[in-house]
Structure formats: C-alpha cells, structure tokens
C-alpha positions in Angstrom: 21.8 -29.7 12.6 21.1 -31.3 9.7 20.9 -30.1 6.6 19.6 -32.4 4.3 20.3 -30.5 1.4 20.8 -26.8 0.4 18.0 -26.7 -1.7 14.9 -24.9 -2.0 12.0 -25.0 -4.5 11.2 -20.8 -3.6 12.8 -18.5 -4.7 12.8 -15.8 -1.7 13.4 -12.8 -2.7 15.7 -11.9 0.6 17.7 -15.8 0.7 20.4 -15.8 1.5 21.1 -19.9 2.3 19.5 -21.6 -0.5 22.1 -22.9 -3.3 19.9 -24.2 -7.3 20.6 -27.9 -7.8 22.2 -28.8 -3.7 22.7 -32.1 -3.5 20.7 -34.0 -1.1 22.5 -36.0 2.4 22.7 -39.6 1.3 21.4 -41.9 4.2 25.6 -43.3 4.5 26.5 -39.9 5.8 23.8 -39.8 8.5 25.0 -42.9 10.0 28.2 -41.5 9.6 27.0 -38.5 11.3 25.5 -41.5 14.3 28.9 -42.9 14.2 30.5 -40.6 15.2 28.7 -39.1 18.1 28.6 -41.7 19.2 31.9 -41.0 21.5 31.7 -36.9 20.6 30.7 -36.4 23.8 27.4 -37.3 26.3 25.3 -34.4 26.4 21.7 -34.7 25.8 21.7 -33.9 21.5 19.0 -31.8 19.9 19.3 -32.4 15.6 17.4 -30.2 14.0 16.4 -31.0 10.3 17.2 -27.2 8.4 17.9 -25.2 4.6 17.4 -25.0 2.3 15.0 -26.8 1.7 14.8 -30.7 4.5 11.0 -31.1 3.2 13.7 -31.8 -0.4 15.2 -35.5 1.3 11.6 -37.6 0.9 9.9 -39.4 3.4 12.0 -42.6 2.9 14.7 -40.2 4.1 13.3 -39.6 7.4 12.2 -42.7 7.7 15.3 -44.4 7.7 17.1 -41.6 9.5 15.4 -41.2 12.6 15.0 -44.2 14.0 18.8 -44.8 13.0 19.4 -41.3 15.1 17.4 -42.6 18.1 18.4 -45.9 18.1 21.6 -45.7 17.9 22.5 -42.6 19.8 20.2 -43.7 22.8 22.4 -42.7 25.1 22.2 -39.0 24.1 17.8 -39.2 25.0 18.1 -37.0 21.3 15.1 -34.9 20.1 14.0 -33.0 17.2 13.0 -29.9 15.0 12.7 -29.6 11.7 12.3 -25.8 9.3 10.3 -25.8 6.4 8.7 -23.7 4.0 5.6 -26.7 4.3 5.7 -27.4 0.5 6.5 -31.2 -0.1 4.4 -31.8 2.9 2.3 -35.6 2.4 0.5 -37.7 4.7 2.6 -39.7 3.8 5.7 -37.8 4.7 3.2 -36.3 8.7 3.4 -39.4 10.1 6.8 -40.2 9.8 7.3 -37.5 11.5 4.2 -37.1 13.7 6.0 -40.9 14.5 8.2 -38.2 16.3 6.6 -36.1 17.2 9.1 -33.5 15.8 7.5 -29.5 16.0 7.9 -27.6 13.3 9.1 -24.1 12.4 7.9 -22.8 9.2 7.8 -19.7 7.5 5.2 -16.3 7.4 5.7 -12.9 7.1 2.4 -12.4 6.8 -1.3 -11.9 5.2 -1.6 -13.1 2.0 -0.7 -10.2 -0.7 2.1 -9.4 1.7 3.7 -12.2 2.5 4.2 -13.3 -1.0 4.8 -11.0 -2.0 9.1 -10.8 -0.4 8.5 -15.2 -1.0 7.7 -15.7 -4.7 4.4 -15.9 -5.5 2.2 -18.6 -4.3 4.0 -18.7 -1.0 1.5 -18.6 1.0 -1.4 -20.8 -1.1 1.8 -23.9 -0.7 2.6 -23.3 2.7 -1.1 -23.5 4.4 -1.8 -26.0 2.4 1.2 -28.3 4.1 0.1 -27.2 7.5 -3.2 -27.5 7.1 -1.4 -31.7 5.9 0.7 -31.2 9.2 -1.6 -30.3 11.3 -4.8 -33.1 10.5 -1.2 -35.7 11.4 -1.2 -34.2 14.8 1.9 -32.0 13.9 3.0 -28.5 15.6 3.6 -25.8 13.9 4.5 -22.4 14.5 5.8 -19.5 12.0 8.8 -17.8 11.8 7.6 -14.3 10.1 10.9 -11.8 9.1 10.3 -8.5 9.2 12.4 -6.3 5.6 13.1 -2.9 5.5 9.4 -2.8 3.3 7.5 -5.1 5.5 8.6 -3.0 8.6 6.4 -0.6 6.9 2.7 -2.3 7.8 4.4 -3.9 11.0 0.5 -3.8 12.6 -1.1 -5.2 10.2 1.3 -8.1 9.8 1.1 -8.5 14.2 -3.0 -8.1 13.3 -2.6 -10.8 10.8 -0.5 -13.4 13.6 -3.5 -12.3 16.3 -6.3 -11.7 14.7 -5.4 -16.2 12.8 -4.3 -17.6 16.6 -0.9 -17.4 15.8 2.4 -17.1 17.5 4.8 -15.2 16.0 8.6 -15.2 16.2 10.3 -12.4 14.1 14.3 -12.5 12.1 15.5 -8.9 10.6 16.1 -9.2 6.6 20.1 -9.6 6.3 21.5 -8.9 3.6 21.8 -11.1 1.4 25.4 -13.0 0.6 23.7 -14.9 -2.7 22.2 -11.3 -4.2 23.5 -8.2 -6.3 21.5 -6.1 -4.4 22.5 -7.7 -0.7 21.2 -4.3 1.7 18.2 -4.0 -0.6 15.6 -6.1 1.6 17.4 -6.0 4.8 16.1 -4.1 8.1 18.2 -1.8 9.7 19.2 -1.9 12.8 16.9 1.2 13.7 14.7 -0.1 12.2 14.9 -4.2 14.1 15.0 -1.7 17.5 11.9 0.9 17.3 9.6 -2.2 16.0 10.6 -5.1 18.5 9.9 -2.0 21.6 7.1 -1.5 19.1 6.0 -5.1 19.0 6.2 -5.2 23.2 3.6 -3.2 23.4 1.6 -4.1 21.3 1.7 -7.8 22.9 1.1 -6.3 26.3 -1.6 -5.5 25.1 -2.9 -7.9 23.7 -1.4 -11.2 26.2 -4.3 -13.4 26.1 -4.5 -13.0 21.8 -1.3 -13.9 20.8 2.6 -14.3 22.1 5.3 -12.6 21.4 8.5 -15.7 21.1 10.4 -12.9 20.3 10.0 -10.7 23.9 9.3 -14.0 25.7 13.2 -14.5 25.2 14.7 -10.8 26.3 12.6 -11.3 29.3 13.9 -13.8 29.8 17.8 -12.9 28.8 17.3 -9.5 31.2 15.4 -11.1 34.4 17.7 -14.1 34.0 21.3 -12.9 33.6 22.0 -15.7 30.3 21.4 -15.9 27.9 17.6 -18.4 26.6 18.4 -18.7 22.5 20.3 -19.2 19.7 21.2 -16.0 19.3 22.3 -15.3 22.4 24.3 -18.3 24.2 27.9 -19.0 23.9 26.9 -21.3 21.0 30.6 -22.0 19.4 31.6 -25.6 20.5 28.2 -26.7 21.9 26.2 -25.7 18.4 27.2 -28.2 15.0 25.5 -28.1 11.0 26.0 -31.0 9.3 25.5 -29.9 5.5 24.8 -32.7 2.8 28.4 -34.2 2.1 29.0 -34.1 5.2 30.8 -31.5 6.1 30.3 -29.7 9.7 30.5 -25.9 10.3 30.1 -24.2 13.1 26.1 -23.6 12.5 23.9 -24.3 9.4 23.9 -20.1 8.9 27.6 -21.4 7.4 26.8 -24.4 4.7 27.8 -24.6 1.8 30.8 -21.8 2.6 33.9 -23.2 2.1 36.6 -22.0 4.4 34.0 -22.5 6.9 34.2 -25.9 7.9 35.6 -27.2 10.7 35.5 -31.6 9.5 33.6 -33.8 8.1 31.4 -36.6 10.3 33.9 -39.4 8.0 36.7 -38.9 9.5 34.7 -38.7 13.3 36.5 -35.9 14.1 37.1 -34.7 18.3 35.7 -31.8 20.0 39.9 -31.1 19.8 39.9 -31.2 16.3 37.3 -29.0 15.3 38.0 -26.4 17.5 41.7 -26.6 15.8 40.2 -26.3 12.7 40.7 -23.2 10.6 37.3 -22.2 10.8 37.5 -23.2 14.8 40.4 -21.2 15.6 38.5 -18.1 13.8 35.5 -18.9 15.9 36.7 -18.9 18.8 39.5 -15.2 18.0 35.3 -14.3 17.5 34.8 -15.1 20.8 38.1 -13.5 22.6 37.2 -10.2 20.8 33.7 -10.3 22.1 35.7 -10.7 25.6 37.3 -7.9 24.9 35.6 -4.9 22.9 32.0 -5.8 24.8 33.5 -6.9 28.3 32.3 -2.4 29.4 28.6 -3.9 28.1 26.0 -4.5 30.9 23.9 -7.2 28.6 27.2 -8.6 27.8 26.5 -11.9 30.2 23.5 -12.5 27.7 24.3 -11.7 24.6 27.3 -11.8 24.3 28.1 -9.8 21.0 25.0 -11.7 19.4 24.9 -13.7 16.5 29.3 -14.6 14.7 27.1 -15.5 11.5 25.8 -11.9 11.4 28.5 -10.4 12.2 31.7 -12.4 10.1 30.0 -13.8 7.3 28.9 -10.7 4.9 32.9 -9.3 6.0 34.2 -12.9 4.0 35.6 -13.8 8.0 37.1 -10.5 9.4 36.8 -9.8 12.3 36.1 -5.9 12.0 33.3 -5.7 14.5 29.9 -7.8 16.6 26.8 -8.2 15.2 25.4 -5.5 13.2 22.2 -6.2 15.3 24.4 -4.8 18.5 22.3 -1.4 18.1 18.6 -2.7 18.0 19.6 -5.3 21.0 20.5 -2.9 23.3 17.3 -0.4 22.7 14.8 -3.3 23.3 17.3 -4.9 26.4 17.5 -1.4 28.5 13.8 -1.0 27.2 12.7 -3.8 29.4 14.8 -3.8 32.2 14.4 0.3 33.0 10.5 -0.6 32.4 11.4 -3.0 35.0 13.3 -1.6 37.5 10.6 1.2 37.1 8.0 -1.1 37.8 9.3 -2.4 40.4 9.9 0.9 43.5 6.2 2.1 41.8 4.9 -0.9 43.6 7.2 -0.9 46.7 5.6 3.2 46.1 9.4 4.5 45.4 10.1 7.3 42.6 13.0 6.9 40.7 16.0 9.1 42.3 16.0 12.4 40.4 13.0 12.2 39.0 8.9 10.8 38.9 7.7 8.9 36.1 6.2 10.9 33.3 2.9 10.1 32.5 3.2 8.7 29.1 5.6 6.0 30.9 3.5 5.5 34.5 1.0 4.3 31.7 2.2 2.0 29.2 1.3 -1.8 29.8 4.2 -3.7 32.5 7.0 -5.2 32.3 6.1 -7.7 35.6 2.7 -8.4 34.6 4.4 -10.8 31.8 6.7 -12.2 33.8 3.9 -13.5 36.6 2.0 -15.4 32.9 5.7 -17.0 31.8 5.9 -17.6 34.8 2.7 -19.7 35.5 3.3 -21.4 32.0 
C-alpha cells in the first residue's frame, strides 16, 4: 500500500486516518520503494494507493510513479488499485490511471442528504462529479459504504439507494475515531453490525438479479472454502505493508502516521527479517500468537484469524488485550451462513435437522446455495 499523503480535503465526521498539513510523497521516495522491492520478495505484488486522499499527489506524480513501479518491477507482475473520494479527479488524471487500467474504490454512504450529514456538506456532489469523469475515461469505480450508529437506522433506504442506482454495495462499520474527542459517537457496535450483516444478506438474496453485496460474497467464500478471502480475514502479517509519505514502512495503511508502528524505511532497503525484528513487527507477531491461543476453540479461526489487527490493538495504544471487537458480528454472520447452508443441504436430501424440524420461517428464507451457484457461475 502506497500512501502519497494523509491529507484530505473532506472532513468526514467519523474519520480516523487523515492529517491536516500532511506532506506529499516525493518521486524519490517512490524510486527508493522500487529499489527496496527489487530484492525483497519474488511474489506478485498489488500496489494500492490509499490515504488520506491519494489524488492530492496530482497527475504528474502518477505519470512518473506508475512507470517506475511497472517497468522496474516486472518480475513481480505488479497490479494496481486506488482508493479515493474522487474530488480531485480530472480528465488528465483519469487518462493516466486509465492507461494502467487501475480499478478505483470510492466512498458513498447512501443518498445525498444522509451521505453529506456524515461525510461533510457538498461531498456527494463532488464525488459524483469525479465519478462521471472516471466513467467517461473507462475507469471502473465501486463504492464503499460506511455504516455508522446513525445511518444503520436507515439501512433499508441505503440498500435501496445502491440497488436502484445499479451500484455494487461494499460496506464497512464505522470505527472509533482515534482523532476525535468523542471516539465512539459514530462507531457501529458489534451487535448492530452483526444484525446489519444478516439483514443485508437477506435483502441481497431477495434481490440478487439487481445488486451485488460484496461483503456477503466474501463471508460465504470464507465459510465454504475454509480460508479467508479479504484482508480482514487473512493472515495479513508479513504479506501486507504500507509505505507512508516519508518512506516509513508500516504493517498496514491503517497504521500510517502512528510512530509506534514504524517497521523501517524504504531508504534502508530492509529485509523481511529486518521488518519482523522491529518492535512493531514483534508486536504484530505477539498479536498473531495471541489469536492462536485465544481463538483456538473457535470453529471460524481458520478463515477469521481474529479479524483485523488494527481494530484489535490500535484503540488500546498497541497493547494486546483482545481480538477485533467486531468478533461478535463476524461470528453472527459466519454462523448464520453455515447453519443455513447445512439446513439447505440436508433439506435437499430430504433430511430434517437432527432432533428438530426446520421452522416455517427458516424454511422460507432465501437460499445460500443459490448464491453459491451464482458466485461459481461468475
């Protein structure tokens, strides 16, 4: 993950990752990143430009950075992605990104009024203007919707907004903001998040021909393949790194700007062993060992891996006191998917659940198997 800057022109109410007056990464830092990665590992690599707001770096930055990363790291077969609010999208920038066929993730929390209440006045209009420019230049854009303790009350309106506008729905729960005096104001509780996921699964299954809810696809893949398929549910440590504007290396973009999580700097060309031996690397290893111990009795450990390390240890100042607090939500949706799938499988063979028969309400639920078939067909 490359973080050109932590600066951002928006002022989202629940933001936890932007910094006013953050510097912008220099091309020299990109060159040092290339030199570091030439002999770091031989695995294929995906570069995700994140922030803050990565488009603040400007068209010239990407015009120079993308060839450097592509031409000098051909042995890593680099792919790219970019996460942006699209405010600074221009035809010039869109041309540069389109040349490399870079998929874009953006953020939209639902209808204009609700979105702007959470993300700042005028956000919707500016994002949609950038969205139109991106589409005109052939760029693919998908939106992430952040559900907060406020917006979850309007979950049906939000779902219908994405469905009616032909948009794929990917969602995040609002986290406690470490940059706020009232960090929990917008945060979505694990209980609310779990109920939201089950609600959205039912809505998705009822409307599969009109919308895709990527999170539900991901949760189903986890349960049915027995392995994590997205960053929250994989063993990301030692496989994911983030380079901040000054060249400092972190375990993930979420930690960028937090001094206690600096693992090294690209200018020193650290090895995998150097990063792992750093205080931040050792802390991440301790968290991994903690998950192995605390979650060993959980049937979901193979693909959940304790959830997101940032969610678990950043709010405690780096102390390891528990797993991802959204564990309750993850168990809720994983159990729901597994139970429904097992019930459908037994029903397809003419068998009832041991000791009981499915209730009328459960037997009339939309089917997980139909979603599986759809995913396989794609």
